[in-house]
N, C-alpha and C positions, 0 to 999 in steps of 0.2 A: 386966406378967405374961407369962411365957414361953408362946409359942404351942405348942399340942400338935402333935407331928409327924404329918404325913399319911402313912398307911400304905395298903397294898393293901386291908386290911380296912375302913378308914374310907372309902375310895373306893367299895368294894363296897356299904357300907351307905348312902351318900349317893346313889349312882346306881341301886341296885337291880339291879346286874349282878354275876355271880359273880366271885370272886377269880381263878379260872383264866382267864376270858375277859379280864379287865383285864390280867393278867400277860402273856398272849399278845400283846395289842395293844401294850403298852408295850415288849415285846421285839421288835417288828417282825414278828410272826407272824400278824397279823390276817387278811391275805388268804389265807395258807396254810391257815388253819383256817376259811375261808369266813365270816368275821365281816362283817356288813354295813358299808358305807362310813359310814352314819349312826352306827352304834355306835362305829366306830373314831374318827370325828371327835369324838363326844361324850366318849369316854374321854380322848383326847389333850388336848382343849381344857380339860376339867375338871382334869386332872392338872397342866397348865401353869399354870392359874389359881390352883390351890392350892399351887403350888411343890413338887409331889411330887418326891422324889428317892429312887431305889431303895436298899435296904440291901444293898450289894454283898457285905458279909461274910456275911450270912445267905444270899444267893443263892449265893455261893461254896461255903458249907457244904452247901447243898442239891444243887448240881450237881457238887460236888467239883471245881470249876474256879474260879480266881480271876481269870483273864484278865490275870495279872501274871507277868512273867518277871524273875528275879533276874539282875543283872549285877554281877560283881565284877572290879575292876581293881586293880592294885598301886599305882598312883600317878596320881591324877586331875589333878595339876598338870603331869604330863608331857603335852605337846601331842599326842604320838602316841596315848596312851590316851584323851585327851579327844576327839580326832577319831574314834577307834574307837567310843567310847560314843555320840557324837552320831549316827554312821551306823547303829548298831544300834537306837537309839531311834527314828530316822526310819522304819526298816523295820518295827519292832514296831508303830508307830502304824498303818501301812498294813494290818496284820493284826489291828487292834483289840485290841492288847495294850499294857499299861502296863509301864514299867520301874521296878524297885526297885533303885536303884544303891547299891553298897557300895564303899568305898575301903579296901583292906586295908593301905595305907600300908607295903607291903613287910614286913609283920609276920605271920608264920605263925600266931601266936595270934589275931590279928584276923581273918585269913582263915578259920580254923576257926570262930570265933564267928559270922562272917557267913554261913557255910553253915548253921549251926544256926538262926540268926535267919530266914533265908529259908525254910527247911523249916517252921519254926513258923508263919510267915505263909502257908503253903500256896501258895507260888508254883508255877506249872505246870511250870517248868523253870528251869535255871540256865545262863547263859553266863559263863564265867570265864576271865580271863587270870591263871592261877595264878602265885604267886611262883616255884614250880617246884622246891622243895627237898623237899617231902613230898607224897605222893599218897594215903595211907591214908584220910584223911577224905573225899576225893573218891570213892574207890572205894566206901566205905561208903554215901555218899549215893546213888550210882548203883544199888548193889545193893538199897537199901531203897525204890527206886521213883521217885527224883527224876531226870528226864531231864537229862543234862549234856552240854555241848559246851565243849571247851577251845579257846581262841583265843590266838594269838601264841606260846604255849609248850605243850609236851607232855611226856609222860614215856615214855622208851624202855622198851619191854617191858610197859607198862600198857595194858590194854584199855579205853581211854576215847576217844571220838571227838574229833577235833581239826581245826582249820583254822589253818595256819601259813604263813609265807612261807619261801621256800627260802633260809634263812640261810647254808647252806654255800656255795651257788653265788654268792650275793651277796658274801660275804667273799672267795671265791676270785677273782672278777672284779675286785674292788676292789684286791686286793693284786697281782694280775697286771698291772693298769694301772700301779701304782706301779713295779713291776719293769721293765715295758716302758719306763718313763721314766728308767731307770738307778738306781733306789733299791734298795739291798741291805741297808741297816741300817734296818729298819722296826720301830718300837716299836708294840706292840699294847696298847691301853688296853681291857682287858676289863671285863665286867659282873659279874653275880652268878655266882660259880663253881659249877659242876656243874648249872646249869640248862640246859635243852635249847638255848635261844637262845645262851648263851655257848659251850656245847660245839660247836654247829654252826659258829658264826662262827670260833671258835678253830681248828677243823679245817680250815676254808677257808683261813685264814691259813697254817697249817702246810703244807697241800697246795701252795699257790702257791710257798712257799719250796723245798719238796722237788722240785717239777717243774722249778724253775730252778736246782737244785743249790746252793742257798744254805743254809748251816748254820742250824739252829734254835737260837736263843740264849734260854734261859729268862729271863735277866736283862732281856730286852726286852719281856717280857709282864708287865704290872702292872695293878693295880686290884682292887677288891673288890666293887663293885656298879655299877649303872647310873646312879648319882646324880651330881649336880653337884659335890659335894665330892670325890668320888673322882677325877673328871677334873682338878679344880683341884690337888689335892695331888700327883697323879701327874705333872702337867705341871711343877709347881714343882721336884720332885725331878729330873725328866729334864733340865731346863734347867741345873741346877747341875752335872750330870755330862755335859753334851753333848759337850764336848771329848774325854772319855774314851770314851764309848759310840759316838761318831761317827754317831749317829742322824741321818738326813736326812729321814725321813718318819714320820708317825704314822697308824696305822689305828685309828680310834675306833669302838667297838661300839654307841654310842648317842648320841642328840641331847643328853641332859642331861650326859653325860660331855663332849661337845664344847663345851658352853657353859662348863663349868669350865675346859677347856683354853684357850678364847678369853679368859677373864678373866685367867688366868695369863700368857698371851702379852701381853696389853695392859699388865699391870703390869710386865713385864720388857722391854717394847719390842721384842718379837719380831714380825717381819713374815712373813706367809704370801703366797706360797711362797718369798720371797727367802731367809729364814733356815731355814725348815723347811716341808715339804709336809704336807698333811692331807687324808685321805679319811674320811668318816664314814657310819655307818649312819643311817637315818631322814631322809628328805627332809622339809624343813619349809618353811613359807610364807616364812620369812626367809632360806632358804639362798642364794638368788641376789640378796638385797638387801644383803648385808654388803659391807664395803669390798673384800674379796676374796671373790667368790662361791664357795661351797664345792662341791666334787665330792662327791656323796652316793650312797648305795645306797638307792633308794626301794623300799619294800615295802608301801605303802599301796594296796590294791586297793579301788576304789569299790564292788565287789560283795561285799566281805567281810561287811558287815552282813546282806545278803540271804542269803548262803550260810549264815551262822551261824544265822539265824532258820529257814531251811528245814530245816537239819539237826536243829534242836531241835524244830520243829513236827512233823516226820515222826515223831519219837519220842513226842511228846505225843499226836498223833492216831493213832499206830500205823498210819499209812498204808504205811510201809515195814517189811515184816516181816523184811527182811534187815538185817544189821549195817551201821550208817552207814559210808559210805566216807570215809576221811580225805582231806583236801584240802591240797595243798601249792601255794601260789601263787608265781608267778614274781617275782623281784626284778629291778631294773633299775639299772644304773650310769648316773648322770647326770654327765657330765663338764663341769666349769666351769674355774675359774682357780686352784684351790688346790694344784696339783701342778706343781712345777718339773721341767723336762726336763733331766736331768743328762747325757744322751747327747752333747750338743753343748757340754759344758763345756770351756772353753779351758784 
């Protein structure tokens, strides 16, 4: 026979103590309301003995708080987003918040459904790494009272708070490094076109070329998204026309793209940097463990989770009456062995 669920009312009936007093004790407010130590001990002991567990849904409806934050990422299989989610969850736990994680799978329809789902579950706020091609549903959620913080990507001209890395400077530094090593024919393997991340990194690539008076060649920019298959297909095509294009280096905009490139190189017997040089965005745990350690642009800031939570909680608690200040984190070029110096070529 199924045991009857223990409630505040049943505890009140068995102990002869008011529901409000029991609620205050179980929420850790006993001393604040000057409830005696004996009563606090009696309530907590009895609650534990009877396996009482609070109805968080009812509590959330009553307090209009769920102590839950929605987190949406475009690809949880991407180690960059997995690491990002882990950091945010760790910080949320410190603030006594739970995370409701959604994976949009780089599908704008899924992203929109995830926003609706999280709002229906009455999350206190949403942190989202948006796909980056549409913003209307995010603007609507914000205007209807859901605190929002964008991470990794943002929308130019859209008034939503964000925390991003300096993709432009990272791309500029990476390509300048290639140029300093004598590379002038640099292929750019881009991500999802017209997203802020792609636009900023492409602009950094173009700026490096322009500064060094190297003509921009549209045929050297290829790719359709930040996925593995995009990198693989683009690398295969590039290698077929390598003699014609005279490409000596590749600038990859993401770690998944790079994994696709590495697979294509392995199949074709291409060696890095002897046959072609490579610099990639997204420092990974494996970057220096490969046969040829990769030079990477690192933009993983260990404080990102804390910064995102603080920005969101300031909106939730309304502690900050001013508009949240957007944050742009520094990127760092980590130089390893994947770039060949052509300046001393005999």
